[in-house]
N, C-alpha and C positions, 0 to 999 in steps of 0.2 A: 434228238435234242437239238434245238436251234443254237446257233453260234451267238456269243455275246458281242456287244458293241466293242468292247476292248479287244476281243479276238479279231474282229473284222478290221479294226483300225490298225492293229499290228500286222495283219496280213497285207493290207494296202501298203504300209510302210516298207515291208520286206519286198513286196513285188516291185514297188517303184525304185527301190535301191538296186535291185537286180536289173531292171530295165535301164537305169542310168549306166550301170557297168557294161551291159551288153550293147546298148545303142550309142551312148555318148563316150564310152571308153574309160570312164572313171565314175565312182559313186561319191555321194556326199559323206560327210563325217558322221552326221546323225540325221534321223528323220523322225518327225512326230506327225501323226495323223489324227484329226478330230472330225467326227461326224456331228454336224450341227444342222438341224432341220433338213432342208433339201440340198445341203452342201457337204462335200468332203473337202476339208481344208488340210493341205499338206505343207509342212514347213521343213525345208531341207537346209541343213547347216553345212557350211564348208564346201560349197560347190565350185568356188573359183580356184584356179591354179595360182601358184606364186607369181608367175609371169603376168596373169590377169590383174592381180593386186597391184603390181608395179605399173601396168598400163593404165589402171583406173585412177592414177594420180592426176591425169589431165581430163579436161571436160570431153575432148574428142575421144580419148581412150574409154571413158565411162560409157559414152554413147555407142561406141563400136562394140564393146563387150555386151551391153544390153541387147543390141540388135542381133549380134551373132548368136548369143545364147538363146534368145527368143526364137530365132529362125531355126536353130537346131531342134529345139523342143517341138516347135510347131510342125516340123516334118514328120514327127512321130506321134502326133496327136491322135490319129485314128487307132493306132495300137494301144495307146493309153485309154481311150474310150472303151475299146473292147475289153481291156484288162479290168476296168472298173465294173463293166457289165457282168463279166464272169464272176467277180468276187461278190458283188452286191445283188446281182439280178436286176439292177435298175438301169434305165437308159440315161446316159449323160446327154443333157440338152445344150450345155455350153461349157467351155473350158477357158480359164483365165490364168495367166502366170506373169510374174515379174521377179526380177532379181535385184538385190541390193549390191552395188559395187563397193560399198564401204564395209558391210558386214559379211558379205559372201553368202547371204541367205536367199533362197528361192522360195517363193510362195506359189502354190498351185491350188486353184479352186476348181473343183468339178461340181457343176450345178446339175442336180438330178431332176427327173421328171416328177418325182413324188417326194413327200416328206419322209425320207428314209429313216430318220431318227425315231419316228413313231413306231417303227417295227420292233424296237427294243424296249418300249414302255410296257410294263406289266400292269394290268388292271388289278386293283385290290378290292 
C-alpha cells in the first residue's frame, strides 16, 4: 500500500524537526509541511531564541540574524536534499529559505524535479 500525502507531509515535518535538533542544536516549536505541485513547503514556527528576538529590535540585528541563520541552514542543505530524496524518492532541484525576525517563522521550499503532488491523485 502506498503512503498518503498526509503521511509523507508528517514524515517530512518529523524529519526536519529532528535535523534541526541534531544539526542546529534546537528544534522549532511547530512544523507544518505541505506538498503543492512540484514543491514541498515547510513552515517552522518558533525558531528564534529569546536572545535573537532581543537582537532583532535593530535593523543591524535583524540583518545579522537572517544572515547567520541562513548560513547555518545552507551548510546543511546537501543533507536536507538527501533526506527529501529518501522520503519522497524525488530529486530536489532547488532549495529556498527565509526567516522572519518578527514572527520567528522560517519557510523552506524544496523544488522537486517532477510534480510530486500528482502521485497522490487517484483517478476515478
